[in-house]
Backbone as CSV, one residue per row, in Angstrom:
resi,resn,N_x,N_y,N_z,CA_x,CA_y,CA_z,C_x,C_y,C_z
1,UNK,0.852,-1.208,-0.010,0.031,-0.036,-0.015,0.850,1.240,0.070
2,UNK,0.607,2.207,-0.854,1.390,3.345,-0.958,1.116,4.286,0.256
3,UNK,2.159,4.948,0.733,2.029,5.845,1.871,1.357,7.113,1.468
4,UNK,0.352,7.579,2.218,-0.308,8.802,1.837,0.433,9.977,2.377
5,UNK,0.588,11.021,1.600,1.245,12.245,1.967,0.263,13.375,1.793
6,UNK,0.077,14.156,2.825,-0.891,15.272,2.810,-0.144,16.575,2.822
7,UNK,-0.516,17.465,1.925,0.103,18.877,1.882,-0.980,19.917,2.399
8,UNK,-0.535,20.786,3.205,-1.479,21.805,3.716,-1.391,22.977,2.888
9,UNK,-2.679,23.499,2.500,-2.744,24.722,1.667,-3.674,25.658,2.275
10,UNK,-3.275,26.942,2.324,-4.186,27.990,2.775,-5.282,28.298,1.710
11,UNK,-6.389,28.930,2.106,-7.383,29.374,1.155,-7.645,30.900,1.479
12,UNK,-8.545,31.394,0.623,-8.850,32.829,0.760,-9.688,33.107,2.110
13,UNK,-10.220,32.059,2.677,-10.938,32.185,3.909,-10.019,31.681,5.045
14,UNK,-9.684,32.580,5.979,-8.657,32.204,7.043,-9.144,31.080,7.960
15,UNK,-10.447,30.781,7.985,-10.959,29.723,8.810,-10.944,28.381,8.122
16,UNK,-10.680,28.365,6.837,-10.688,27.131,6.063,-9.321,26.760,5.628
17,UNK,-8.970,25.460,5.740,-7.630,25.033,5.306,-7.880,23.696,4.483
18,UNK,-7.066,23.606,3.445,-7.101,22.441,2.598,-5.965,21.417,2.870
19,UNK,-6.395,20.182,2.953,-5.471,19.067,3.140,-5.399,18.288,1.846
20,UNK,-4.385,18.432,1.046,-4.319,17.965,-0.307,-3.603,16.673,-0.365
21,UNK,-4.153,15.665,-1.062,-3.509,14.326,-1.214,-3.024,14.162,-2.674
22,UNK,-1.837,13.554,-2.865,-1.409,13.231,-4.178,-2.165,12.025,-4.791
23,UNK,-2.838,11.274,-3.925,-3.575,10.136,-4.433,-5.123,10.484,-4.305
24,UNK,-5.881,9.866,-5.244,-7.267,10.055,-5.268,-7.977,9.506,-4.009
25,UNK,-8.866,10.350,-3.428,-9.565,9.966,-2.199,-10.831,9.340,-2.371
26,UNK,-11.595,9.837,-3.352,-12.909,9.313,-3.723,-13.092,9.270,-5.187
27,UNK,-13.988,8.401,-5.604,-14.262,8.221,-7.058,-15.226,9.232,-7.602
28,UNK,-14.779,10.417,-7.868,-15.674,11.465,-8.431,-16.592,12.062,-7.393
29,UNK,-17.182,13.182,-7.727,-18.099,13.845,-6.845,-17.481,14.650,-5.704
30,UNK,-18.287,15.248,-4.879,-17.818,15.947,-3.709,-18.823,15.904,-2.682
31,UNK,-18.425,16.069,-1.461,-19.347,15.968,-0.334,-19.117,17.050,0.706
32,UNK,-20.167,17.701,1.223,-20.019,18.761,2.275,-20.839,18.322,3.436
33,UNK,-20.176,18.312,4.634,-20.850,17.887,5.894,-20.800,19.060,6.871
34,UNK,-22.041,19.430,7.437,-22.090,20.576,8.348,-22.050,20.120,9.802
35,UNK,-22.201,18.786,10.019,-22.092,18.290,11.397,-21.900,16.777,11.356
36,UNK,-21.721,16.166,12.505,-21.384,14.710,12.537,-22.577,13.905,12.054
37,UNK,-23.797,14.372,12.226,-25.017,13.598,11.847,-25.040,13.472,10.334
38,UNK,-24.741,14.630,9.647,-24.718,14.598,8.167,-23.653,13.664,7.618
39,UNK,-22.528,13.465,8.367,-21.412,12.719,7.964,-21.534,11.195,8.199
40,UNK,-22.749,10.646,8.338,-22.884,9.284,8.646,-22.387,8.349,7.637
41,UNK,-22.278,8.828,6.375,-21.743,7.926,5.326,-20.248,8.239,5.060
42,UNK,-19.631,9.033,5.918,-18.201,9.302,5.818,-17.486,9.063,7.126
43,UNK,-16.851,7.873,7.375,-16.211,7.593,8.634,-15.010,8.592,8.907
44,UNK,-14.357,9.118,7.834,-13.274,10.055,8.071,-13.891,11.348,8.499
45,UNK,-14.942,11.833,7.941,-15.533,13.149,8.335,-16.051,13.026,9.774
46,UNK,-16.652,11.902,10.088,-17.132,11.696,11.442,-16.007,11.827,12.476
47,UNK,-14.908,11.164,12.129,-13.724,11.199,13.022,-13.236,12.628,13.217
48,UNK,-13.202,13.391,12.107,-12.730,14.761,12.154,-13.722,15.640,13.052
49,UNK,-14.979,15.374,13.003,-15.912,16.117,13.803,-15.767,15.905,15.282
50,UNK,-15.072,14.874,15.671,-14.806,14.679,17.080,-13.759,15.671,17.632
51,UNK,-13.075,16.373,16.654,-12.199,17.447,17.112,-13.053,18.652,17.428
52,UNK,-13.021,19.216,18.599,-13.962,20.284,19.025,-13.910,21.605,18.169
53,UNK,-12.905,21.792,17.384,-12.817,23.033,16.650,-13.274,22.890,15.186
54,UNK,-13.612,21.671,14.815,-14.093,21.409,13.436,-15.538,21.845,13.223
55,UNK,-15.751,22.756,12.265,-17.131,23.325,12.030,-17.711,22.620,10.775
56,UNK,-16.959,22.530,9.670,-17.498,21.896,8.480,-16.429,21.102,7.804
57,UNK,-16.738,20.022,7.092,-15.804,19.222,6.324,-16.277,19.104,4.921
58,UNK,-15.375,19.359,3.971,-15.690,19.167,2.536,-14.731,18.207,1.932
59,UNK,-15.208,17.165,1.318,-14.367,16.093,0.741,-14.501,16.083,-0.705
60,UNK,-13.423,16.062,-1.506,-13.487,16.015,-2.936,-12.492,15.008,-3.423
61,UNK,-12.312,14.825,-4.677,-11.388,13.802,-5.261,-10.000,13.735,-4.685
62,UNK,-9.328,14.944,-4.485,-7.959,14.918,-4.067,-7.660,15.847,-2.830
63,UNK,-8.697,16.353,-2.189,-8.348,17.164,-1.017,-9.534,17.111,-0.055
64,UNK,-9.239,17.460,1.215,-10.242,17.641,2.265,-10.122,19.059,2.783
65,UNK,-11.191,19.784,2.767,-11.147,21.190,3.346,-11.948,21.144,4.621
66,UNK,-11.389,21.807,5.528,-11.956,21.848,6.939,-12.087,23.310,7.337
67,UNK,-13.320,23.630,7.803,-13.497,24.940,8.394,-13.533,24.844,9.914
68,UNK,-12.779,25.695,10.593,-12.696,25.689,12.052,-13.625,26.725,12.669
69,UNK,-13.908,26.455,13.990,-14.493,27.547,14.841,-13.307,28.518,15.255
70,UNK,-13.713,29.638,15.811,-12.721,30.669,16.188,-11.995,30.342,17.504
71,UNK,-12.292,29.155,18.083,-11.676,28.885,19.381,-10.283,28.536,19.269
72,UNK,-9.769,28.202,18.072,-8.318,27.946,17.838,-7.818,28.674,16.625
73,UNK,-6.518,28.682,16.461,-5.898,29.133,15.213,-5.347,27.953,14.498
74,UNK,-5.364,27.973,13.162,-4.877,26.778,12.403,-3.453,26.444,12.687
75,UNK,-2.564,27.488,12.983,-1.178,27.285,13.161,-1.004,26.337,14.416
76,UNK,-1.888,26.295,15.341,-1.807,25.537,16.559,-2.258,24.129,16.450
77,UNK,-3.072,23.844,15.407,-3.648,22.433,15.191,-3.485,21.804,13.925
78,UNK,-3.007,22.512,12.861,-2.998,21.979,11.540,-2.137,20.773,11.394
79,UNK,-1.022,20.702,12.041,-0.177,19.503,11.917,-0.768,18.257,12.576
80,UNK,-1.520,18.486,13.661,-2.215,17.424,14.334,-3.302,16.844,13.365
81,UNK,-4.028,17.740,12.688,-5.101,17.282,11.778,-4.472,16.539,10.581
82,UNK,-3.408,17.110,10.074,-2.684,16.446,8.896,-2.245,15.071,9.285
83,UNK,-1.658,14.907,10.445,-1.239,13.553,10.822,-2.410,12.546,11.088
84,UNK,-3.505,13.143,11.580,-4.641,12.290,11.740,-5.237,11.845,10.440
85,UNK,-5.342,12.696,9.437,-5.821,12.325,8.172,-4.886,11.359,7.467
86,UNK,-3.613,11.546,7.585,-2.641,10.537,6.951,-2.796,9.244,7.533
87,UNK,-2.889,9.217,8.879,-3.076,7.902,9.541,-4.334,7.173,9.187
88,UNK,-5.407,7.874,8.992,-6.649,7.344,8.619,-6.597,6.739,7.213
89,UNK,-6.046,7.480,6.275,-5.932,6.980,4.885,-5.001,5.860,4.797
90,UNK,-3.977,5.796,5.599,-2.988,4.692,5.555,-3.608,3.411,6.087
91,UNK,-4.588,3.592,6.920,-5.291,2.399,7.477,-6.193,1.662,6.391
92,UNK,-6.420,2.362,5.315,-7.090,1.704,4.190,-8.629,1.747,4.365
93,UNK,-9.129,2.431,5.354,-10.630,2.590,5.538,-11.237,3.490,4.434
94,UNK,-12.493,3.354,4.357,-13.222,4.124,3.310,-13.382,5.529,3.716
95,UNK,-13.147,6.437,2.796,-13.288,7.854,3.033,-14.810,8.306,3.016
96,UNK,-15.445,7.775,1.974,-16.898,8.008,1.820,-17.585,6.753,1.422
97,UNK,-18.584,6.275,2.148,-19.347,5.095,1.742,-20.565,5.591,0.885
98,UNK,-20.367,5.557,-0.411,-21.445,6.074,-1.285,-22.161,4.989,-2.147
99,UNK,-22.094,3.759,-1.632,-22.731,2.672,-2.452,-24.239,2.859,-2.598
100,UNK,-24.855,3.270,-1.557,-26.296,3.501,-1.715,-26.652,4.626,-2.633
101,UNK,-25.885,5.714,-2.499,-26.135,6.876,-3.387,-25.860,6.545,-4.778
102,UNK,-24.819,5.718,-5.103,-24.446,5.313,-6.394,-25.612,4.542,-7.134
103,UNK,-26.122,3.656,-6.355,-27.285,2.831,-6.903,-28.461,3.678,-7.244
104,UNK,-28.721,4.701,-6.527,-29.879,5.564,-6.743,-29.680,6.606,-7.789
105,UNK,-28.369,6.949,-8.021,-28.030,8.043,-8.847,-28.410,7.805,-10.359
106,UNK,-29.083,8.716,-10.891,-29.544,8.661,-12.341,-28.446,9.396,-13.169
107,UNK,-27.649,8.549,-13.956,-26.589,9.161,-14.698,-27.081,9.526,-16.106
108,UNK,-26.767,10.768,-16.494,-27.098,11.239,-17.813,-25.861,11.569,-18.545
109,UNK,-25.753,11.237,-19.833,-24.566,11.615,-20.620,-25.157,12.115,-21.893
110,UNK,-24.667,13.256,-22.313,-25.119,13.828,-23.586,-23.840,14.248,-24.432
111,UNK,-23.967,14.082,-25.766,-22.882,14.372,-26.665,-23.082,15.790,-27.339
112,UNK,-22.014,16.500,-27.412,-22.015,17.860,-27.990,-20.924,17.985,-28.980
113,UNK,-21.165,18.547,-30.117,-20.098,18.852,-31.101,-19.242,20.030,-30.524
114,UNK,-18.090,20.148,-30.973,-17.149,21.260,-30.549,-16.611,21.969,-31.774
115,UNK,-15.980,23.141,-31.586,-15.411,23.813,-32.755,-14.304,22.980,-33.435
116,UNK,-13.827,22.003,-32.739,-12.740,21.188,-33.282,-13.475,19.960,-33.858
117,UNK,-13.386,19.792,-35.116,-14.174,18.616,-35.798,-13.707,17.259,-35.378
118,UNK,-12.460,17.179,-34.829,-12.001,15.888,-34.370,-12.331,15.554,-32.952
119,UNK,-12.990,16.479,-32.279,-13.261,16.291,-30.790,-14.758,16.422,-30.578
120,UNK,-15.281,15.517,-29.723,-16.683,15.561,-29.232,-16.679,15.627,-27.754
121,UNK,-17.524,16.380,-27.160,-17.722,16.566,-25.748,-18.878,15.677,-25.261
122,UNK,-18.545,14.901,-24.174,-19.585,14.055,-23.635,-19.835,14.565,-22.118
123,UNK,-20.886,15.350,-21.975,-21.184,15.992,-20.682,-21.975,15.022,-19.858
124,UNK,-21.923,15.196,-18.528,-22.715,14.399,-17.621,-23.127,15.155,-16.444
125,UNK,-24.125,14.697,-15.739,-24.595,15.275,-14.476,-23.856,14.789,-13.273
126,UNK,-22.807,14.006,-13.449,-21.984,13.438,-12.343,-20.615,14.219,-12.313
127,UNK,-20.172,14.674,-11.156,-18.896,15.223,-10.999,-17.801,14.121,-11.244
128,UNK,-16.856,14.380,-12.076,-15.858,13.344,-12.457,-14.495,13.562,-11.816
129,UNK,-14.098,14.815,-11.769,-12.740,15.119,-11.226,-12.727,16.573,-10.832
130,UNK,-11.813,16.909,-9.800,-11.596,18.266,-9.370,-10.386,18.830,-10.035
131,UNK,-9.572,17.978,-10.742,-8.403,18.376,-11.501,-8.456,17.887,-12.892
132,UNK,-8.352,18.812,-13.861,-8.409,18.413,-15.221,-7.182,17.490,-15.599
133,UNK,-7.485,16.449,-16.416,-6.351,15.566,-16.788,-6.563,15.207,-18.228
134,UNK,-5.425,15.057,-18.951,-5.389,14.739,-20.335,-4.461,13.634,-20.595
135,UNK,-4.977,12.680,-21.503,-4.190,11.523,-21.871,-3.949,11.443,-23.389
136,UNK,-2.814,11.315,-23.782,-2.403,11.244,-25.243,-2.489,9.894,-25.773
137,UNK,-2.368,8.848,-24.952,-2.291,7.436,-25.365,-2.607,6.516,-24.166
138,UNK,-2.776,5.270,-24.499,-3.210,4.302,-23.472,-2.159,4.111,-22.411
139,UNK,-0.896,4.302,-22.754,0.130,4.136,-21.781,-0.012,5.159,-20.642
140,UNK,-0.276,6.450,-20.960,-0.442,7.386,-20.001,-1.708,7.069,-19.167
141,UNK,-2.758,6.640,-19.794,-4.034,6.405,-19.106,-3.953,5.190,-18.194
142,UNK,-3.152,4.166,-18.533,-3.046,2.970,-17.749,-2.429,3.253,-16.376
143,UNK,-1.662,4.345,-16.235,-1.032,4.663,-14.955,-1.994,5.389,-13.987
144,UNK,-3.028,5.844,-14.486,-3.865,6.738,-13.552,-5.371,6.665,-13.722
145,UNK,-5.841,6.418,-14.924,-7.342,6.528,-15.143,-7.884,5.259,-15.840
146,UNK,-8.614,4.400,-15.038,-9.261,3.233,-15.673,-10.253,3.594,-16.733
147,UNK,-10.964,4.717,-16.506,-11.941,5.101,-17.551,-11.266,5.471,-18.851
148,UNK,-10.209,6.293,-18.782,-9.542,6.671,-20.032,-8.928,5.432,-20.682
149,UNK,-8.421,4.516,-19.836,-7.771,3.319,-20.407,-8.801,2.524,-21.173
150,UNK,-9.972,2.365,-20.616,-11.012,1.621,-21.411,-11.499,2.320,-22.655
151,UNK,-11.484,3.696,-22.610,-11.879,4.463,-23.789,-10.852,4.230,-24.936
152,UNK,-9.512,4.115,-24.543,-8.554,3.822,-25.581,-8.722,2.487,-26.220
153,UNK,-9.576,1.580,-25.561,-9.838,0.307,-26.119,-10.591,0.394,-27.432
154,UNK,-11.300,1.523,-27.674,-11.944,1.758,-28.937,-10.876,2.180,-29.935
155,UNK,-10.821,1.512,-31.035,-9.736,1.756,-32.017,-9.700,3.156,-32.635
156,UNK,-10.888,3.838,-32.528,-10.902,5.149,-33.157,-10.626,6.298,-32.170
157,UNK,-10.374,5.998,-30.852,-10.045,6.961,-29.888,-8.610,7.339,-29.888
158,UNK,-8.316,8.636,-30.130,-6.923,9.095,-30.204,-6.384,9.748,-28.828
159,UNK,-7.260,10.584,-28.232,-6.922,11.306,-27.058,-8.145,11.390,-26.120
160,UNK,-7.887,11.550,-24.837,-8.963,11.637,-23.832,-8.728,12.818,-22.863
161,UNK,-9.663,13.709,-22.622,-9.502,14.783,-21.707,-10.659,14.682,-20.760
162,UNK,-10.376,14.602,-19.437,-11.468,14.484,-18.486,-11.443,15.784,-17.593
163,UNK,-12.563,16.423,-17.531,-12.729,17.627,-16.743,-13.799,17.443,-15.718
164,UNK,-14.273,18.512,-15.031,-15.156,18.428,-13.930,-16.398,17.581,-14.159
165,UNK,-17.086,17.837,-15.270,-18.324,17.108,-15.514,-18.450,16.724,-16.977
166,UNK,-17.336,16.545,-17.623,-17.370,16.046,-19.040,-16.110,15.390,-19.453
167,UNK,-16.244,14.553,-20.543,-15.049,13.923,-21.161,-15.054,14.371,-22.602
168,UNK,-13.871,14.929,-23.041,-13.690,15.210,-24.423,-12.883,14.138,-25.048
169,UNK,-13.288,13.678,-26.186,-12.650,12.585,-26.906,-12.238,13.082,-28.262
170,UNK,-10.979,12.885,-28.594,-10.400,13.164,-29.964,-10.346,11.826,-30.745
171,UNK,-10.917,11.845,-31.968,-10.993,10.591,-32.728,-9.957,10.705,-33.915
172,UNK,-9.654,9.507,-34.383,-8.841,9.451,-35.609,-9.785,9.737,-36.840
173,UNK,-9.212,10.070,-37.910,-9.980,10.485,-39.077,-10.603,9.343,-39.828
174,UNK,-10.332,8.060,-39.352,-10.866,6.882,-40.080,-12.367,6.734,-39.954
175,UNK,-12.948,7.453,-39.008,-14.344,7.275,-38.790,-15.052,8.650,-38.684
176,UNK,-16.389,8.676,-38.845,-17.089,9.938,-38.610,-17.827,9.842,-37.287
177,UNK,-18.084,10.953,-36.653,-18.777,11.037,-35.328,-20.140,10.388,-35.422
178,UNK,-20.849,10.611,-36.499,-22.215,10.032,-36.571,-22.254,8.552,-36.438
179,UNK,-21.089,7.835,-36.724,-21.034,6.429,-36.638,-20.707,5.915,-35.309
180,UNK,-20.078,6.751,-34.417,-19.541,6.271,-33.155,-19.938,6.944,-31.930
181,UNK,-20.579,8.162,-32.051,-20.864,8.912,-30.876,-21.796,8.216,-29.936
182,UNK,-22.832,7.510,-30.506,-23.807,6.812,-29.709,-23.199,5.703,-28.964
183,UNK,-22.307,4.998,-29.528,-21.582,3.872,-28.841,-20.779,4.448,-27.626
184,UNK,-20.041,5.496,-27.851,-19.206,6.143,-26.762,-20.116,6.695,-25.667
185,UNK,-21.158,7.279,-25.975,-22.077,7.861,-25.012,-22.684,6.763,-24.082
186,UNK,-23.150,5.717,-24.689,-23.647,4.610,-23.992,-22.614,3.943,-23.095
187,UNK,-21.416,3.851,-23.641,-20.372,3.232,-22.822,-20.065,4.068,-21.574
188,UNK,-19.871,5.351,-21.786,-19.557,6.295,-20.638,-20.668,6.198,-19.615
189,UNK,-21.868,6.246,-20.038,-23.036,6.213,-19.172,-22.991,4.978,-18.393
190,UNK,-22.826,3.827,-19.001,-22.864,2.507,-18.291,-21.649,2.439,-17.328
191,UNK,-20.512,3.001,-17.686,-19.268,3.049,-16.803,-19.553,3.792,-15.575
192,UNK,-20.138,4.999,-15.727,-20.464,5.791,-14.539,-21.567,5.215,-13.719
193,UNK,-22.607,4.628,-14.361,-23.689,4.047,-13.618,-23.216,2.937,-12.728
194,UNK,-22.182,2.189,-13.124,-21.688,1.070,-12.319,-20.752,1.546,-11.197
195,UNK,-20.486,2.842,-11.153,-19.679,3.338,-10.085,-18.212,2.978,-10.196
196,UNK,-17.710,2.733,-11.369,-16.292,2.323,-11.512,-15.423,3.600,-11.299
197,UNK,-14.167,3.266,-11.047,-13.198,4.323,-10.813,-12.873,5.077,-12.062
198,UNK,-12.951,6.470,-11.895,-12.684,7.347,-13.025,-11.236,7.684,-13.098
199,UNK,-10.648,8.162,-12.065,-9.261,8.474,-11.911,-8.708,7.872,-10.587
200,UNK,-7.723,6.987,-10.721,-7.159,6.323,-9.580,-6.089,7.170,-8.921
201,UNK,-5.316,7.904,-9.768,-4.276,8.767,-9.252,-4.014,9.795,-10.332
202,UNK,-3.716,11.041,-9.869,-3.368,12.103,-10.808,-2.083,11.719,-11.584
203,UNK,-2.018,12.054,-12.872,-0.886,11.759,-13.669,0.383,12.303,-13.042
204,UNK,1.436,11.475,-13.000,2.638,11.904,-12.322,3.307,13.038,-12.997
205,UNK,3.265,13.080,-14.341,3.910,14.076,-15.202,3.246,15.404,-14.866
206,UNK,1.965,15.459,-14.671,1.244,16.753,-14.374,1.719,17.279,-13.062
207,UNK,1.840,16.379,-12.002,2.291,16.841,-10.774,3.684,17.398,-10.811
208,UNK,4.520,16.729,-11.547,5.894,17.204,-11.656,5.969,18.534,-12.336
209,UNK,5.155,18.696,-13.436,5.165,20.001,-14.133,4.698,21.157,-13.178
210,UNK,3.699,20.868,-12.347,3.119,21.863,-11.418,4.204,22.236,-10.428
211,UNK,4.973,21.252,-9.976,5.984,21.552,-8.942,7.081,22.349,-9.663
212,UNK,7.476,21.953,-10.852,8.568,22.602,-11.564,8.231,24.089,-11.856
213,UNK,6.977,24.293,-12.364,6.561,25.645,-12.685,6.127,26.398,-11.406
214,UNK,5.775,25.576,-10.406,5.364,26.232,-9.103,4.154,27.164,-9.354
215,UNK,3.256,26.777,-10.201,2.151,27.681,-10.446,0.868,27.127,-9.765
216,UNK,0.462,27.932,-8.803,-0.797,27.722,-8.176,-1.374,29.075,-7.809
217,UNK,-2.703,29.203,-7.664,-3.255,30.512,-7.425,-2.734,31.131,-6.181
218,UNK,-2.252,30.323,-5.238,-1.733,30.834,-3.964,-0.429,31.547,-4.023
219,UNK,0.410,31.107,-4.968,1.786,31.673,-4.999,1.980,32.600,-6.191
220,UNK,0.949,33.001,-6.895,1.119,34.024,-7.993,0.749,35.408,-7.498
221,UNK,1.495,36.360,-8.044,1.163,37.721,-7.663,1.351,38.670,-8.813
222,UNK,0.964,39.889,-8.692,1.160,40.876,-9.787,0.409,40.488,-11.005
223,UNK,1.000,40.747,-12.203,0.347,40.500,-13.487,-0.012,39.027,-13.707
224,UNK,0.877,38.069,-13.442,0.451,36.707,-13.583,-0.798,36.299,-12.814
225,UNK,-0.958,36.855,-11.598,-2.175,36.516,-10.806,-3.376,37.132,-11.501
226,UNK,-3.199,38.375,-12.039,-4.357,38.994,-12.714,-4.711,38.192,-13.952
227,UNK,-3.775,37.744,-14.664,-4.046,36.915,-15.898,-4.803,35.640,-15.538
228,UNK,-4.356,34.962,-14.464,-5.070,33.752,-14.053,-6.477,34.006,-13.643
229,UNK,-6.689,35.193,-12.985,-8.072,35.547,-12.567,-8.959,35.756,-13.811
230,UNK,-8.431,36.468,-14.767,-9.189,36.736,-16.010,-9.487,35.468,-16.766
231,UNK,-8.487,34.610,-16.918,-8.713,33.322,-17.528,-9.794,32.508,-16.854
232,UNK,-9.682,32.460,-15.516,-10.651,31.629,-14.784,-12.065,32.161,-14.820
233,UNK,-12.199,33.565,-14.772,-13.518,34.081,-14.769,-14.206,34.308,-16.053
234,UNK,-13.450,34.685,-17.070,-14.039,35.102,-18.359,-13.838,34.104,-19.464
235,UNK,-12.717,33.332,-19.424,-12.365,32.584,-20.635,-12.551,31.056,-20.424
236,UNK,-12.129,30.531,-19.264,-12.203,29.029,-19.081,-13.701,28.600,-19.161
237,UNK,-14.667,29.268,-18.620,-16.057,28.782,-18.708,-16.530,28.671,-20.225
238,UNK,-16.035,29.555,-21.034,-16.435,29.552,-22.444,-15.794,28.384,-23.151
239,UNK,-14.476,28.148,-22.960,-13.850,27.019,-23.611,-14.253,25.698,-23.085
240,UNK,-14.663,25.702,-21.773,-15.153,24.438,-21.137,-16.498,24.011,-21.801
241,UNK,-17.333,25.044,-22.127,-18.555,24.732,-22.770,-18.404,24.078,-24.149
242,UNK,-17.166,24.252,-24.739,-16.826,23.653,-26.032,-15.976,22.445,-25.835
243,UNK,-15.850,21.977,-24.623,-15.155,20.719,-24.343,-13.644,20.870,-24.275
244,UNK,-13.177,22.083,-23.992,-11.698,22.335,-23.917,-11.370,23.010,-22.599
245,UNK,-10.059,23.270,-22.497,-9.556,23.936,-21.345,-8.381,24.773,-21.697
246,UNK,-8.148,25.882,-21.001,-6.990,26.735,-21.168,-6.405,27.001,-19.786
247,UNK,-5.129,26.764,-19.753,-4.382,26.910,-18.500,-3.197,27.880,-18.551
248,UNK,-2.959,28.672,-17.645,-1.876,29.589,-17.642,-0.518,28.844,-17.496
249,UNK,0.549,29.144,-18.312,1.796,28.562,-18.195,2.779,29.545,-17.635
250,UNK,2.919,30.673,-18.326,3.992,31.606,-17.858,3.695,32.959,-18.352
251,UNK,4.395,34.019,-17.773,4.321,35.436,-18.234,5.724,35.916,-18.284
252,UNK,6.195,36.505,-19.299,7.558,37.072,-19.450,7.390,38.604,-19.290
253,UNK,7.880,39.120,-18.218,7.752,40.550,-17.925,8.462,41.457,-18.905
254,UNK,9.599,40.953,-19.482,10.298,41.767,-20.445,9.627,41.867,-21.782
255,UNK,9.239,40.728,-22.361,8.551,40.685,-23.687,7.072,40.914,-23.524
256,UNK,6.567,40.778,-22.330,5.093,40.859,-22.046,4.320,39.849,-22.837
257,UNK,4.871,38.613,-22.964,4.290,37.542,-23.732,3.674,36.552,-22.690
258,UNK,2.371,36.173,-22.915,1.674,35.235,-22.102,1.685,33.862,-22.766
259,UNK,2.150,32.862,-22.083,2.093,31.496,-22.678,0.926,30.706,-21.923
260,UNK,0.110,30.055,-22.748,-1.013,29.262,-22.188,-0.975,27.848,-22.747
261,UNK,-1.620,26.893,-22.114,-1.692,25.526,-22.591,-3.166,25.202,-22.985
262,UNK,-3.287,24.730,-24.177,-4.595,24.319,-24.624,-4.867,22.840,-24.486
263,UNK,-6.024,22.505,-23.962,-6.274,21.066,-23.774,-7.649,20.640,-24.283
264,UNK,-7.875,19.404,-24.369,-9.212,18.929,-24.839,-9.542,19.340,-26.226
265,UNK,-10.733,19.909,-26.443,-11.170,20.276,-27.802,-10.308,21.480,-28.336
266,UNK,-9.684,22.164,-27.419,-8.924,23.405,-27.826,-7.549,22.927,-28.486
267,UNK,-7.062,21.780,-28.062,-5.816,21.332,-28.466,-5.810,20.935,-29.970
268,UNK,-5.069,21.583,-30.811,-5.083,21.202,-32.171,-6.248,21.666,-32.975
269,UNK,-7.093,22.476,-32.360,-8.331,22.956,-32.989,-7.937,23.963,-34.082
270,UNK,-8.539,23.836,-35.359,-8.180,24.722,-36.378,-8.499,26.209,-36.064
271,UNK,-9.466,26.436,-35.253,-9.904,27.794,-34.961,-9.259,28.333,-33.659
272,UNK,-8.350,27.523,-33.005,-7.774,27.972,-31.735,-6.854,29.236,-31.946
273,UNK,-6.227,29.357,-33.077,-5.356,30.539,-33.345,-6.167,31.861,-33.383
274,UNK,-7.337,31.768,-34.109,-8.196,32.842,-34.168,-8.800,33.229,-32.872
275,UNK,-9.093,32.157,-32.093,-9.661,32.390,-30.827,-8.700,33.094,-29.871
276,UNK,-7.429,32.688,-29.968,-6.350,33.294,-29.167,-6.251,34.791,-29.544
277,UNK,-6.182,35.120,-30.852,-5.846,36.463,-31.278,-7.029,37.380,-31.044
278,UNK,-8.263,36.898,-31.497,-9.412,37.714,-31.462,-10.173,37.796,-30.180
279,UNK,-9.909,36.687,-29.318,-10.600,36.675,-28.096,-9.748,36.870,-26.912
280,UNK,-8.933,35.915,-26.539,-8.144,35.910,-25.357,-7.142,37.059,-25.336
281,UNK,-6.390,37.165,-26.444,-5.335,38.236,-26.502,-5.958,39.597,-26.429
282,UNK,-7.060,39.810,-27.119,-7.789,41.114,-27.117,-8.256,41.441,-25.729
283,UNK,-8.878,40.460,-25.030,-9.433,40.738,-23.715,-8.289,41.012,-22.769
284,UNK,-7.198,40.271,-22.799,-6.173,40.561,-21.842,-5.548,41.921,-22.124
285,UNK,-5.396,42.336,-23.342,-4.871,43.651,-23.641,-5.797,44.746,-23.148
286,UNK,-7.096,44.555,-23.230,-8.040,45.565,-22.829,-8.079,45.653,-21.286
287,UNK,-8.045,44.475,-20.636,-8.229,44.454,-19.167,-6.873,44.736,-18.452
288,UNK,-5.770,44.529,-19.122,-4.412,44.739,-18.528,-3.633,45.641,-19.487
289,UNK,-4.028,46.912,-19.687,-3.388,47.794,-20.622,-1.884,47.932,-20.446
290,UNK,-1.164,47.899,-21.555,0.319,48.130,-21.515,1.060,46.897,-20.801
291,UNK,0.372,45.836,-20.503,1.064,44.745,-19.870,1.158,43.457,-20.716
292,UNK,0.416,43.427,-21.780,0.328,42.298,-22.685,0.643,42.696,-24.080
293,UNK,1.647,41.989,-24.670,1.978,42.137,-26.102,1.392,41.073,-26.942
294,UNK,1.454,39.833,-26.449,1.033,38.692,-27.267,0.714,37.524,-26.375
295,UNK,-0.202,36.672,-26.881,-0.597,35.462,-26.245,-0.139,34.313,-27.159
296,UNK,0.625,33.319,-26.623,1.030,32.166,-27.493,0.508,30.940,-26.814
297,UNK,0.181,29.905,-27.595,-0.412,28.743,-27.086,0.468,27.466,-27.278
298,UNK,0.388,26.545,-26.380,1.068,25.283,-26.494,-0.034,24.199,-26.393
299,UNK,-0.101,23.376,-27.323,-1.096,22.254,-27.208,-0.707,21.305,-26.166
300,UNK,-1.674,21.035,-25.284,-1.503,20.089,-24.177,-1.201,18.656,-24.630
């Protein structure tokens, strides 16, 4: 059994702290518990509520957020909580018992065309992941996502991108979407209905890149922080609706060039260059005058 390692992260709310795991904690979805009675299907949350300063517990795929009462400061208790969570996870006990909920859950999957003719978006009413992941081949998928691995079993599937509530699939040119989208939609729906694992572990390469670039909302400041805020508020929702994603990579203060990563339907899309120039670049220049000269994209 792999040892669980928890990282502590601050949030914008001083009473809330995130305890982030490198390994997946639950199979999709998220849970919020306001008291120990609500947490009856989560043994871990119940255990945390025995701590007198715990007010709320929020559990998602790769982190646990805890809100405290004002009777303590996080600096005084955060390491104790971190160790308690690590010990619980290491014991192999269930984080959330959602068997009953899974049986009752009605899964819907719908197919949507995207601006990229090679990519189709399969949206669902089930939360899939809290961290966007992209797989270029079955070797990458086999290391972390059983769902993506099975999708690569279809001979026409070229790439898979999994986001919060949808899967974007890139096909080879050997087939047309009209001939295959129904089969893929039914497969994804059946997979989710059975409650199978979506992502077992976040891709190692992604974690290494994040560490290398050291890019998180908490440690950005100045122009890069403003760029990320604009991307998150105005641009990411639009590209997500088309089955894609855009992520901030870097900002060069001297050249004033912004580098972004395109994923999902945006990656390799024929219209992505126009979108960058006419949409993203224009918006950034207008909202950050004299700070942006150009936006360049890297396909994820």
